[in-house]
C-alpha positions as CSV (number, residue, x, y, z in Angstrom):
1,M,0.0,0.0,0.0
2,D,1.5,3.3,-1.0
3,N,1.6,6.5,1.1
4,I,-1.3,8.3,-0.7
5,T,-3.6,5.4,0.0
6,M,-2.5,5.3,3.6
7,I,-3.1,9.0,4.1
8,G,-6.6,8.5,2.6
9,I,-7.4,5.7,4.9
10,I,-6.1,7.4,8.0
11,S,-7.9,10.7,7.1
12,I,-11.3,8.8,6.8
13,I,-10.8,7.0,10.1
14,I,-9.7,10.1,12.0
15,S,-12.6,12.1,10.4
16,G,-15.1,9.5,11.6
17,M,-13.6,9.5,15.1
18,T,-13.7,13.3,15.2
19,I,-17.4,13.4,14.3
20,T,-18.2,10.6,16.7
21,I,-16.4,11.9,19.8
22,G,-17.1,15.5,18.9
23,S,-20.9,15.0,18.8
24,I,-21.3,12.7,21.8
25,G,-19.9,15.2,24.2
26,P,-22.0,18.2,23.2
27,A,-25.1,16.0,23.0
28,I,-24.6,14.9,26.6
29,G,-23.8,18.5,27.7
30,E,-26.9,19.9,25.9
31,A,-29.1,17.3,27.6
32,L,-27.8,18.1,31.0
33,A,-28.1,21.8,30.4
34,L,-31.7,21.4,29.2
35,S,-32.7,19.2,32.1
36,R,-31.2,21.6,34.7
37,A,-33.0,24.6,33.0
38,L,-36.3,22.8,33.0
39,E,-35.8,22.0,36.7
40,S,-35.0,25.7,37.4
41,I,-38.1,26.9,35.4
42,A,-40.3,24.4,37.4
43,K,-38.9,25.8,40.7
44,Q,-39.0,29.5,39.7
45,P,-41.5,30.1,36.9
46,D,-41.2,33.9,37.2
47,E,-37.5,33.7,36.0
48,A,-38.3,31.6,32.9
49,G,-37.3,34.3,30.5
50,T,-33.9,34.8,32.1
51,I,-33.3,31.1,32.4
52,S,-34.3,30.5,28.8
53,R,-32.1,33.3,27.5
54,T,-29.1,32.0,29.4
55,L,-29.9,28.4,28.3
56,F,-29.9,29.4,24.6
57,V,-26.6,31.2,24.9
58,G,-25.1,28.2,26.7
59,L,-26.5,25.7,24.1
60,A,-25.0,27.8,21.3
61,M,-21.6,27.7,23.0
62,I,-21.9,23.9,23.5
63,E,-23.0,23.3,19.9
64,S,-20.0,25.3,18.6
65,T,-17.8,22.4,19.8
66,A,-19.6,20.0,17.5
67,I,-19.5,22.5,14.6
68,Y,-15.7,22.8,15.0
69,C,-15.4,19.0,14.9
70,L,-17.4,19.0,11.8
71,A,-15.2,21.6,10.2
72,V,-12.0,19.6,11.1
73,S,-13.6,16.5,9.7
74,I,-14.5,18.2,6.4
75,I,-11.0,19.6,6.2
76,L,-9.5,16.1,6.7
77,L,-11.7,14.7,4.0
78,Y,-11.6,17.4,1.3
79,A,-8.7,19.8,2.0
80,N,-6.2,17.6,3.8
81,P,-2.9,19.5,4.0
82,F,-0.9,16.3,4.0
83,W,-2.1,15.3,0.5
84,N,0.0,18.0,-1.3
85,Y,3.1,17.1,0.8
86,F,2.9,13.4,-0.1
87,I,2.1,14.1,-3.8
88,K,5.2,16.3,-4.0
89,Q,7.2,13.5,-2.3
90,V,6.0,10.9,-4.8
91,G,6.6,13.3,-7.7
92,A,10.1,14.1,-6.5
93,T,11.1,10.4,-6.2
94,G,9.0,9.0,-9.0
């Protein structure tokens, strides 16, 4: 197996792991944040607006982690910086 094929296989595996791990953590975090916010709203219904606003800001920040993992995964699949390096190496020796 040549270097180009190996880089492709490793990129696909790492991309899958990035999406898997990068989406499990935020999903758990969002679920915990939502459950705590619902508990807080149930205890203090008068503060529902403030709690909801804070919840949405927090959820957006948590979700940004998953979006960054998606961006890294797409870069690994479609714009991998290692491709050009190995193509140049093969071209120089081949």
